[in-house]
C-alpha positions in Angstrom: 25.2 66.7 7.8 22.5 64.1 8.8 20.5 62.6 5.9 16.9 61.7 5.6 15.1 59.8 2.9 11.4 60.5 2.2 9.1 58.3 0.1 5.8 59.5 -1.4 3.3 57.1 -2.9 0.9 57.5 -5.8 -1.9 58.9 -3.7 0.3 61.8 -2.6 1.1 62.7 -6.2 -2.3 62.9 -7.8 -2.3 66.6 -8.6 -0.1 69.7 -8.7 -1.5 70.7 -5.3 -0.4 67.4 -3.9 3.0 67.8 -5.5 3.4 71.2 -4.0 2.6 69.6 -0.6 5.4 67.1 -1.2 7.8 69.9 -1.9 6.8 71.7 1.3 7.5 68.6 3.4 10.9 68.2 1.8 11.7 71.9 2.4 10.7 71.5 6.1 13.3 68.7 6.5 15.9 70.7 4.6 15.3 73.7 7.0 15.8 71.4 9.9 19.3 70.8 8.7 19.0 67.5 6.8 20.4 66.5 3.5 17.2 65.3 1.8 16.4 62.6 -0.7 12.8 62.3 -2.0 11.8 59.0 -3.6 8.6 59.2 -5.8 6.4 56.5 -7.3 4.1 56.9 -10.3 1.2 59.3 -10.0 -1.9 57.4 -9.2 -3.4 55.8 -12.3 -0.4 56.6 -14.6 0.9 53.0 -14.7 -2.6 51.7 -15.6 -2.8 54.2 -18.4 0.6 53.2 -19.8 -0.3 49.5 -19.5 -3.6 50.1 -21.4 -1.7 51.9 -24.2 0.8 49.0 -24.4 -2.0 46.4 -24.6 -3.7 48.4 -27.4 -0.6 48.2 -29.4 0.4 44.6 -28.6 -0.6 41.6 -26.5 3.0 40.4 -26.5 5.1 43.4 -25.7 8.6 42.4 -24.5 9.3 42.7 -20.8 12.3 44.9 -21.6 10.2 47.5 -23.3 7.5 47.3 -20.7 10.1 48.1 -18.0 11.4 51.0 -20.1 7.8 52.2 -20.5 6.7 51.9 -16.8 9.9 53.5 -15.5 8.8 56.8 -17.1 5.8 57.1 -14.8 7.9 57.7 -11.7 10.4 59.8 -13.7 7.5 62.1 -14.5 6.6 62.6 -10.8 10.2 63.1 -9.8 10.7 65.8 -12.3 7.5 67.6 -11.3 8.6 67.5 -7.6 11.9 69.0 -8.6 10.2 71.8 -10.6 7.9 72.5 -7.5 11.0 72.8 -5.3 12.8 75.0 -7.7 9.7 77.3 -7.8 10.0 77.6 -4.1 13.6 78.8 -4.4 15.4 75.6 -3.6 18.1 73.9 -5.6 16.7 70.5 -6.6 17.6 67.8 -9.1 15.6 64.7 -10.3 17.4 61.4 -11.0 16.3 58.2 -12.7 17.0 55.0 -10.8 20.2 54.3 -12.8 21.4 57.9 -12.4 20.9 57.4 -8.7 23.2 54.4 -8.9 20.7 51.6 -8.4 22.2 48.4 -9.9 19.8 45.4 -10.2 19.7 41.9 -11.6 18.1 41.3 -15.0 14.7 40.1 -14.0 12.4 42.5 -15.8 9.3 43.6 -13.9 10.5 42.1 -10.6 14.2 43.0 -10.4 16.2 42.9 -7.1 18.8 45.4 -6.1 22.4 44.2 -6.2 24.0 47.4 -5.0 23.7 51.2 -4.9 26.4 53.7 -5.7 25.3 56.9 -4.0 28.3 59.0 -5.1 26.2 61.0 -7.4 23.6 61.7 -4.7 26.4 62.8 -2.3 27.9 65.1 -5.0 24.5 66.8 -5.2 24.4 67.1 -1.4 27.8 68.9 -1.4 26.1 71.4 -3.8 23.2 71.9 -1.4 20.6 70.3 -3.6 17.5 68.3 -2.7 17.7 65.1 -4.6 14.5 63.5 -6.1 14.8 59.8 -7.2 12.4 58.0 -9.5 11.6 55.0 -7.4 11.1 51.3 -8.2 13.6 51.2 -11.0 17.3 50.6 -11.7 19.6 49.3 -14.3 21.1 45.9 -14.9 24.7 45.1 -15.8 23.9 45.4 -19.6 22.6 48.9 -18.9 19.0 47.9 -19.5 16.3 49.7 -17.5 14.6 47.4 -15.0 11.7 47.9 -12.6 11.6 46.4 -9.1 8.0 45.2 -9.0 5.5 45.4 -6.1 6.9 47.4 -3.2 9.9 48.4 -5.3 9.8 52.1 -4.4 9.7 51.4 -0.7 12.5 48.9 -1.0 14.6 51.4 -3.0 14.0 54.1 -0.4 15.3 51.9 2.4 18.2 50.7 0.3 19.2 54.3 -0.5 18.9 55.2 3.2 21.2 52.3 4.1 23.8 53.3 1.5 23.7 56.9 2.7 23.7 55.9 6.4 20.6 58.1 6.7 19.2 59.0 10.1 15.7 57.6 9.2 13.2 56.9 6.4 9.8 58.6 6.3 7.1 56.8 4.4 4.3 59.2 3.5 1.0 57.4 2.7 -2.8 58.1 2.8 -3.0 56.5 6.3 -1.5 58.0 9.4 0.3 55.0 10.8 0.1 51.3 11.5 -3.0 50.1 13.2 -3.9 47.0 15.2 -6.1 46.1 12.2 -7.5 47.8 9.2 -9.7 50.6 10.7 -12.0 50.6 7.7 -13.2 47.1 8.5 -12.3 46.3 12.1 -14.2 48.2 14.8 -12.0 49.8 17.4 -8.7 49.4 15.6 -6.0 51.5 17.3 -2.9 53.1 16.0 0.4 51.8 17.2 3.0 54.2 18.4 5.8 51.7 17.7 6.1 48.4 16.0 9.1 46.0 15.7 10.7 45.0 12.5 9.6 41.4 13.0 6.0 42.3 13.8 5.8 44.6 10.8 7.4 41.9 8.6 4.7 39.5 9.6 1.9 42.1 9.1 3.3 42.9 5.7 3.5 39.3 4.6 0.1 38.5 6.0 -1.9 41.1 4.1 -1.1 44.6 5.4 -0.7 47.0 2.5 1.2 49.7 4.3 4.8 48.6 3.9 6.2 45.9 1.6 8.0 43.0 3.2 11.1 43.6 1.1 11.4 47.1 2.5 10.9 45.8 6.1 13.6 43.2 5.6 16.1 45.8 4.4 15.2 48.2 7.3 15.8 45.4 9.8 19.1 44.3 8.2 20.5 47.8 8.3 18.7 48.9 11.4 17.1 51.9 9.7 14.3 53.6 11.7 11.2 54.0 9.5 8.3 56.2 10.3 5.0 55.6 8.5 3.0 58.8 8.5 0.2 60.7 6.8 0.8 62.9 3.8 -2.4 64.8 4.5 -2.2 65.8 8.1 0.7 66.7 10.4 0.3 64.0 13.1 2.6 61.5 14.8 3.0 58.3 12.8 4.2 54.8 13.7 7.9 54.2 14.3 9.3 51.0 13.0 12.4 49.8 14.9 14.1 46.8 16.4 12.4 46.6 19.8 9.4 48.4 21.1 7.8 49.0 24.5 5.3 46.4 25.3 2.2 48.5 26.1 0.2 46.9 28.8 2.0 43.5 28.2 0.1 42.9 25.0 0.4 39.4 23.7 -1.2 40.0 20.3 -0.5 43.4 18.8 -2.3 43.2 15.4 -4.7 41.3 13.2 -4.2 41.1 9.4 -6.1 39.4 6.6 -5.6 38.7 3.0 -8.4 37.8 0.5 -8.3 35.8 -2.8 -6.2 33.0 -1.4 -6.2 29.8 -3.4 -5.3 26.3 -2.0 -3.4 24.1 -4.5 -3.3 20.4 -3.8 -0.9 18.1 -5.6 -1.3 14.3 -5.3 1.1 11.4 -5.9 0.5 7.7 -6.7 3.2 6.8 -4.2 5.2 8.5 -1.5 8.5 7.7 -3.2 7.5 10.0 -6.1 6.9 13.0 -3.8 9.8 15.5 -3.5 8.8 18.7 -1.7 12.3 20.1 -2.4 12.0 19.7 -6.1 8.5 21.1 -6.3 9.2 24.2 -4.2 12.5 24.8 -5.8 10.8 25.0 -9.2 8.1 27.3 -7.9 10.8 29.5 -6.2 12.8 29.7 -9.4 9.7 31.1 -11.1 9.3 33.6 -8.2 6.0 32.1 -7.1 5.4 32.8 -3.5 4.1 29.8 -1.5 2.7 30.3 2.0 1.0 27.7 4.2 2.1 24.1 3.4 0.4 20.9 4.6 1.6 17.4 3.6 -0.7 14.4 4.2 0.7 10.9 4.2 -2.0 8.4 5.4 -2.0 4.6 5.0 -4.3 3.6 2.3 -4.6 7.0 0.7 -2.5 8.7 -2.0 -0.1 11.2 -0.5 -0.8 14.9 -1.1 0.8 18.2 -0.4 -1.4 21.4 -0.2 -0.2 25.0 -0.2 -1.6 28.4 -0.6 -0.8 31.1 -3.2 -2.3 34.4 -4.1 -4.9 34.7 -6.9 -2.6 36.7 -9.2 0.0 33.9 -9.2 -2.5 31.0 -9.7 -2.3 30.8 -13.5 1.5 30.9 -13.5 1.7 28.3 -10.8 -0.5 25.9 -12.7 1.6 26.5 -15.9 4.9 25.8 -14.0 3.5 22.6 -12.4 2.1 21.3 -15.7 5.3 22.0 -17.5 7.2 20.1 -14.8 4.7 17.3 -14.2 7.0 14.5 -15.5 10.0 15.6 -13.5 8.0 16.2 -10.3 6.2 12.8 -10.6 2.8 13.9 -9.4 -0.4 12.4 -10.7 -3.0 15.2 -10.2 -3.3 18.8 -9.2 -6.5 20.3 -7.7 -7.4 23.7 -6.3 -10.0 25.5 -4.1 -10.9 29.1 -4.4 -13.0 31.5 -2.3 -10.5 31.4 0.6 -8.9 34.0 2.8 -6.1 34.1 5.4 -6.6 35.7 8.8 -3.7 36.1 11.2 -2.8 37.4 14.6 0.7 38.8 15.2 2.6 39.8 18.4 6.2 39.2 19.6 4.7 38.5 23.1 3.2 35.3 21.7 6.6 33.5 21.9 6.5 33.4 25.7 2.8 33.0 26.2 1.4 29.5 25.5 -2.2 29.0 24.6 -2.7 31.9 22.2 -3.5 29.6 19.3 -6.0 27.6 21.3 -7.7 30.8 22.3 -7.8 31.8 18.7 -9.3 28.5 17.5 -11.8 28.5 20.3 -13.1 32.0 19.4 -13.4 31.0 15.7 -15.2 27.8 16.8 -17.7 29.8 18.9 -18.2 32.1 15.9 -19.0 29.2 13.7 -16.1 30.0 11.3 -14.4 26.9 9.9 -10.6 26.7 9.8 -9.2 24.9 6.7 -5.5 25.3 7.2 -3.1 26.6 9.9 0.4 28.0 10.0 2.3 29.2 13.0 5.6 30.9 13.9 7.0 32.3 17.2 5.1 35.6 16.7 2.1 34.7 14.5 -0.8 32.3 13.9 -2.5 32.2 10.5 -5.7 30.4 9.5 -7.3 29.9 6.2 -11.1 30.5 6.3 -13.9 31.0 3.8 -13.5 34.4 2.2 -17.0 35.5 3.1 -16.1 35.0 6.7 -12.8 37.0 6.6 -14.0 40.3 8.0 -16.1 38.7 10.7 -13.1 36.5 11.7 -10.8 39.6 11.9 -13.3 41.5 14.0 -13.8 38.5 16.4 -10.1 38.0 16.9 -9.5 41.8 17.4 -12.1 41.6 20.1 -10.9 38.4 21.6 -7.4 39.8 22.3 -8.8 43.2 23.6 -7.0 45.3 21.0 -9.7 47.9 20.8 -9.3 48.7 24.5 -5.6 49.8 24.2 -4.9 53.4 23.3 -1.4 53.7 22.0 -1.2 57.4 21.2 
């Protein structure tokens, strides 16, 4: 029997009525002949409440106990979904991450999946059960509960689908698909019928909150079709797959942006002291994500390297750099806040020169300064003042005529 894995986020689990709606969607797929796995996250607001309670008890709770605590939030929602399914007359069972066979490394709060043993899920399938898995959690080799961090539930969903060789993954959210830009802030944003793994990966890395990059990477690796769809209304969503039809020969297919970007600049007394490899190895070992990197080596001036990080990683990045100052050999570190990143994405850009020039020209005509630039075959990103972020996104959406293309 074909399998399908369905993921429901916190916004879809805010009340018993919402949970009953989740159950109905799972039942509909079961009636279509699928073996069904439902992956749940925490009910909206639950994780914040648990974190608040922990802080009231201690400012230095161990990461192990925090993972044990936060894992209960998605277990709660998975059990409630199972109860709702049972009330509708369907055999259902809820599983924690470790019961579902999710094995991880031992990095509390941001664990990575090593492997998944789906034998228990398959055993439940043979008994005709709908399986509900508490997402974003697993167990390490010492049998400690771990959580997978941001995007963990989506990543676990795709990983389970790959292990089960599922037909597809359905991601249910409070939006009805992937748009050319955020329709809340960009006039004329249009929904995409399809989007490639590579384009979605760039969108996710560049600020789109719809699907986490870790989940997209897994979907691409195992060629799992993913549909992003609305939990509220029954409407066609956006299909994520390897290659898509290029509607109207679009060069740019989306605009993304990300606020609260910080530029860190590290300076050296001499070029011989600068080792990019050492610096970014240390940052990577501490799981600090670095984005745009610019190195400046100019005669008569001290060499510098600048890179961007997100606001929430700023304090940790400074701590890591300060602790490693002697071994890295830099003389000073400076930073600039109040920045944002705006990007254009499209697989058609690889074979169409002049896209970046057109982007820069439009920003120049809009009077929006560009502070840093990063490019790849299918994207161009610029760092601009944060108070110009939305205006830049709208200008670029207009420049590449994305509002004139109806996809669905």
